[in-house]
C-alpha positions as CSV (number, residue, x, y, z in Angstrom):
1,M,-68.0,150.7,-31.4
2,S,-68.5,149.0,-34.9
3,L,-69.1,151.0,-38.6
4,L,-72.6,151.4,-37.9
5,G,-72.2,152.2,-34.6
6,R,-73.4,150.7,-31.2
7,V,-76.7,150.3,-31.2
8,P,-76.5,148.2,-34.3
9,T,-73.7,146.1,-32.5
10,I,-75.5,145.5,-30.0
11,I,-78.6,143.8,-31.6
12,G,-76.4,142.0,-33.7
13,V,-74.3,141.0,-30.9
14,T,-77.9,139.8,-29.2
15,L,-79.1,138.1,-32.1
16,L,-75.9,136.5,-32.4
17,A,-76.6,135.1,-28.9
18,I,-80.1,134.0,-29.5
19,F,-78.8,131.9,-32.3
20,G,-76.3,130.9,-30.3
21,F,-78.4,129.6,-27.4
22,K,-81.2,128.4,-30.4
23,E,-78.0,125.6,-31.8
24,F,-77.5,124.8,-28.0
25,A,-81.0,124.4,-27.1
26,R,-81.3,122.0,-30.1
27,A,-78.1,119.8,-29.5
28,S,-79.1,119.2,-25.9
29,G,-82.7,119.1,-26.2
30,L,-84.3,121.6,-23.8
31,Y,-85.6,122.9,-26.9
32,R,-88.5,120.3,-26.3
33,D,-89.0,122.7,-23.2
34,W,-90.9,125.9,-24.1
35,W,-91.2,127.2,-21.1
36,M,-87.7,127.0,-19.8
37,T,-86.6,128.1,-23.7
38,G,-88.7,130.8,-23.5
39,A,-87.4,132.1,-20.0
40,V,-83.6,132.3,-21.5
41,Y,-84.7,133.8,-24.5
42,A,-86.2,136.4,-22.8
43,G,-83.2,137.0,-20.5
44,I,-81.0,136.5,-23.9
45,I,-83.1,140.1,-24.9
46,A,-83.5,141.6,-21.0
47,V,-79.8,142.1,-20.8
48,G,-79.5,143.0,-25.2
49,V,-82.4,146.0,-23.5
50,A,-80.1,146.7,-20.2
51,A,-77.0,147.2,-23.1
52,L,-78.7,149.1,-25.1
53,N,-79.7,151.4,-21.6
54,V,-76.2,152.7,-21.2
55,R,-75.4,155.1,-22.8
56,T,-71.2,155.2,-22.0
57,R,-69.2,154.0,-19.5
58,A,-69.7,157.3,-17.6
59,E,-73.2,156.9,-16.9
60,M,-72.6,153.0,-15.8
61,N,-72.9,153.5,-12.0
62,P,-69.9,151.6,-10.1
63,A,-71.9,151.0,-7.6
64,R,-74.4,148.3,-9.2
65,A,-70.8,147.0,-10.9
66,G,-70.9,143.8,-8.6
67,M,-74.3,143.2,-8.5
68,D,-74.0,143.4,-12.3
69,F,-72.2,140.6,-12.7
70,S,-73.1,138.6,-10.0
71,S,-76.8,138.6,-11.8
72,P,-76.2,135.0,-13.4
73,C,-75.3,133.7,-9.8
74,Q,-78.0,135.3,-8.0
75,C,-81.0,134.4,-10.9
76,S,-79.3,130.6,-11.0
77,R,-79.6,130.7,-7.2
78,S,-83.6,131.8,-6.7
79,H,-84.1,129.5,-10.0
80,S,-82.8,126.5,-9.1
81,S,-84.9,127.1,-5.1
82,C,-88.4,127.8,-6.9
83,S,-87.0,124.4,-9.3
84,F,-87.1,122.6,-6.2
85,Q,-90.7,121.9,-6.0
86,S,-91.0,120.7,-9.6
87,C,-87.4,118.6,-9.0
88,A,-89.0,116.8,-6.7
89,T,-91.9,115.1,-8.3
90,A,-90.8,115.1,-12.0
91,P,-86.6,114.6,-11.2
92,E,-85.8,113.8,-14.7
93,A,-87.2,116.1,-16.3
94,S,-87.4,119.6,-14.8
95,C,-83.9,119.0,-13.0
96,S,-82.4,118.8,-16.7
97,G,-84.3,121.3,-17.9
98,C,-83.2,123.6,-15.2
99,R,-80.1,123.1,-15.4
100,L,-79.6,123.6,-19.5
101,A,-81.2,126.6,-18.8
102,I,-78.9,128.3,-16.7
103,V,-75.9,127.0,-18.2
104,G,-77.0,128.1,-21.7
105,F,-77.9,131.3,-20.2
106,V,-74.8,132.0,-18.6
107,Y,-71.9,130.8,-20.8
108,I,-74.3,131.9,-24.4
109,G,-76.3,134.9,-23.2
110,W,-74.7,136.6,-20.3
111,M,-71.0,136.4,-22.1
112,F,-72.4,137.7,-25.6
113,G,-74.5,140.5,-23.5
114,H,-71.2,141.9,-22.0
115,L,-69.5,142.5,-25.6
116,G,-73.2,144.8,-26.2
117,F,-72.2,146.2,-23.0
118,L,-68.7,146.7,-24.2
119,A,-70.2,148.6,-27.0
120,N,-71.3,151.2,-24.5
121,A,-67.7,151.8,-23.8
122,I,-65.5,155.1,-24.7
123,N,-62.9,152.6,-26.2
124,A,-65.0,149.6,-27.2
125,Y,-62.6,148.8,-29.9
126,G,-59.5,148.4,-27.5
127,Y,-61.6,146.0,-25.6
128,V,-63.0,144.5,-28.4
129,C,-59.9,143.4,-29.4
130,Y,-58.5,142.7,-25.8
131,V,-62.0,140.1,-25.8
132,V,-61.0,138.5,-29.2
133,F,-56.9,138.5,-28.8
134,A,-56.9,136.7,-25.6
135,T,-59.2,134.3,-26.3
136,E,-57.3,133.8,-29.8
137,L,-54.5,133.0,-28.1
138,N,-56.0,130.5,-25.0
139,D,-57.1,128.3,-27.6
140,V,-53.7,128.6,-29.2
141,A,-51.8,127.6,-26.3
142,A,-54.4,124.7,-24.8
143,F,-54.4,123.3,-28.8
144,T,-50.6,123.1,-28.8
145,F,-50.5,122.3,-25.0
146,G,-52.9,119.9,-25.9
147,Q,-50.3,118.1,-29.2
148,L,-47.4,118.8,-26.7
149,V,-48.6,116.5,-24.1
150,W,-50.6,114.3,-26.8
151,A,-46.9,113.4,-28.9
152,S,-45.3,113.3,-25.9
153,S,-47.4,110.7,-24.7
154,S,-48.1,108.1,-27.2
155,A,-43.9,108.2,-27.9
156,Q,-43.1,106.8,-24.4
C-alpha cells in the first residue's frame, strides 16, 4: 500500500492505534487501571496481527466478513456480562473502566486496525484515499454547517 509495503503500513497503523489509545487512556483516567489498559493493548495488537495474516483481498473469506465486523459487539457483550459481577461489588470503579476500555478499543483500536486490513486490499490506495477524503469532507461540512447555524442564531 505505501512506498514501504503492506507490512510496515500495518505495523505503523497498529503503533498509531497504540499511541492513540494511550492518549485516550490518560485523558479519561483509564490509564490507572492496568488490567483494562493491558486488555485493550492486547486487543489492538491482536487486530494488527490479524491484519498481517491476511495476504490479499482474494484470500479473505466472505462468509466470515460479517463475523469480523461484528467482533467488537460480540466482545463488548461478553465483556459486559462478565463484568456484571464486578459492577455489583464496586460499581464506580469497574463499570466505568469497562465502558472506557470498550469505547477506547472500538473507536481507536478497531477503527485504526481496519486501515491495516485495507492495506491488504488489491486497490489499497483507492480505499485509503476514499476514507481520508470522506473523513475530511465530513469534517469540513460539519464545521461549515456549525458556523452557519451559529452565525444565524447569534444574528437574531
